[in-house]
N, C-alpha and C positions, 0 to 999 in steps of 0.2 A: 504493500500500499504506500502510495506516495505521501511524503510527509507534507502536512499543510502548515505553512509559516504564518499566513494572515487569514483571519476570520472577519468576513465583511458582512455586516448586518444591514440588509436592505439592497434591492436591486433597482433602485432609482437612479436618476442622473448622477448623484454623488457617489454612490456605490459602483456603478459601472465605470465612472471616470477613474476612480482609484484603482479598479481592476485593470483597466487599460495601462495605466502607468506602471503598475506592478509587472504586467506582461512584458514591458519594454525591458525590464531587468531579469526576466525569466524567474520571478519570484512566485512560487505556488501559493494559491489561495483558494478559498471557497466562499461563496456567497449564498446566504440564506435569505429567503423572501417569503413572507406569509401569503402573498397573492399567487395566482397561477401564471404569472408572466412578469417580465421585467418592465420597469417603467409603467407600473399599473395605473398610477394616477393620470398619466397622460394618455395611456391606451384606452382605459375604461371609464374614467370619470372626468376627463377634461372636455370643454366644449370644442366644437369642430374647428373654430378659428385658430385655437392654440396649436392643434396638431396639423392642420392642412391649409390654414389661412383662407378658408372659405366660410361663407355665411352658414349659420347654424341651421340646418334644415328643419329641426323640429320647432323652431320659433314660429313656423306657420300655424301651428295648433293653437297659438295665443292670439291670433288675428282678431281684432275687435275686443279683446279683454284687457282689463287693467292689470298691469305687472309692475311690481316694485322691485328694484335692484338696489340692495344694500351694500355700499362699498364703491369707492371711486378710484381704485387702482386700475391697472390695465385691464384686468379681467372684467371688472364691473363696468368700466365704460364701453368695452367692446360688446359686452352682453346686452347692455341697454341699447346700443346702436343696432345690433342684429334684431332684437325684438321690435324695435321701432320700424325698421325697414321691412319687416314681415307683417306689418299691420297691427302690432300690439299698441295699446296706449301705454307707453313706457315712462316710468318715473324713476329718478335716480337720487339715492341719499348721498350727499356729500358732507361728511361730518368734520373734515379737517383740510387744512391748506394743501394744495397740490401744485406741482409744476406741469404745465401742459406744453408739450413740444411736438415737433414733427420728426420723422426719421431723419430727414435731411439735416435739421438742426443738431441732433445728437451725433450723427456722423461728423459734422463740421467740428462740434466740440471735441471729439476724440482726436481729430487731426490737430486742432490747435493746442491741445494739451501737450503735444511734443515740443512745443516751442514757447508757450506762454503759462503763467501760473494759473491755477484752477480759479481763483477769485476773479481774475480778469476775464477769463473765458466765460465764467458764469454771467458776468456783467454784460458781455456781448451777446450771449444766448437769450438772456431775459429781454434785452432791447429788441432782438429780432423776433422773439415770440410775441412781444407787444405789437410789432408791426403786423405779424401774420394773423393774430387772433383778436387784437383789440383789447379793450378793458373788459375782462371777464367777471370782475367783481359784481357788476350789476346783474349777472346771471347766476349768482351763487357760488362762483369759483374764485377762491382767494389764493394768493401765492405764499409760500413759506418765506421767512425772512432770509434763510440761507439759500444760496443758489443751488441749481440742480445737481452739479457735479460735486460740490462740497457736501451737500446733504446726503448724496449717495455714498460717498467715502466715509462719512462720519456715522451714518444711521443705517445704511443699506436701503433706504427708501428711494425707489426709482421714479423718475419723471413718467408721466403718462404720455404715451405716444398716441397722438389723435388719429382715429381711422375715419373720422367724419362726425363724431359724437358731438363735438362743439357746435358744428354747424346746425345740427338738429336741435340743440339746446337753445341756441339763438333764435331759431324759428318758432320755438315753443312746442315742437314735436316731442321732445323729451323734457319733461318737468323736473326741476331740481328742488329736492326737499332737504331740510335740515335733519338733525338727528331724530330717531324714533324714541319716543317716551313711553308709548303704551300700545299694546296690540289686544284688541277686543273683537275676536272673531275675524271677520274681514275688514274691520275698521281699524285703521292705523292713525295714531295720534303722534304728531310731530312737534318739535320744539317750536314754541310760539303759540301752540294751541290748536292749529289747523288740523283737520281731519280729512281723510279720504278713504274710499273702499277699494280693496284689490282682490282680484281673483287668484293671484299667486305672488309669492315673494321668493326672490333669489338672493341668497346671502353670499356675497363675494367679498368676505371680510378677512381673507387670509387663512393661515393655518397656525397651529401651535405644536411645537415639538413635544413629543411624549417620551423621549429618550430617558428622562429622569424618572419616569414611572417603572421602567422594566430594567434599567441598567443599575446593577448593585456595585457599590464601592466606587461610584463615579462622581460622588459629591464634590470632590475637589476640582472637577473639571467643568461640571455644569451646575447652573443655578436652579432655582425652584421653577423656572419657566422652561427648562430643558435646553437652555441656550448656554454657550461657553462663558465661564467666568472671566477669562482673559480677553482683552481687546484685540480686534484685528490689527495686525496680521499674525499675532502669536497665539490665537485661540485654538488652533488645530491639534496641538500636542498636549496630552495629559500624562499621567503617571502610569508606571507599570505596563507600558506597551499599548496604552489606550489612545486612540485618535478620534477625531471627528471631522467629517467633510460635509461642506454645504450648510453649516449651522451658523455661518456669519451673515446670512440673509443678503448675499452680494451677487445673486443670480448665477448664471452658468460660468461667467468669467471667474467669480470667487470659487465656485466649485473646481474649476480647472487648477487654480492656484493651490487650493487645499490638496487635491489629489497629487500633484506633482511634490509638493512639500512632504506629504506623508510617505510616498514611494521613495523619495530620495533619502528620507530619515531612516526608513526600514532597511534600505540597502546598505547604508552606512553601518548600521548595527551589525548586519550580517557580515559585512567585510571585516569588521573588527573581530567578531568571533571566529571567523575563518583563520585569522592571522595569528590567533593565539596558539 
């Protein structure tokens, strides 16, 4: 039986990326996954646009019905757009400030970062976003005090890439609501006291790590929310051969960094053991 050096829990993007990096060093590993396939969230539970960049076909079953989307990240904004373009009366809960950008602006920002400091790039991006979208505060969309790139690096919060949602909000096709204060059957009460009736609610409020619920003796690495105690970029390494990938909330780019760091660290330890 082949000796297994690394035990990977989870066959999601982070687990698969780590496995790929270990493969480059011919380090044997095994992956365990509770679902019946790899990347199960994307394969089985993600909306179609996330996987295929196509409109969500099942949105047509909500045509003419009132649907509330809670959450204004990329998922929430795209789902609200897909529902509206398939005939649903779409409303969107925006509870906190967000940066709204285009793909082109984000790409430009990545290029400028090679030559300019992040705060200056953020200033330029915000100015150009104002030119593209105008003043969105009168439509219920406010901007964080920190720029999009600095905010991403410090908190992991990504800017929203607009797919047409802003245009529908401006037209009134998608209605923006404040935070939900009460749910009474089909009636939803929002901050400020206004109420509306909905046939369906879509929660696009992100996810919470459950690693701290099943991982024993990992308290020194993870906090009560299942996230690393150490700040990025030193969050990925714990004690006694324990590592985490993808828990810094920095998207696929962050996962790639974690996977490379983990594989390199494991290889260095193996090399030391072989030299003894």
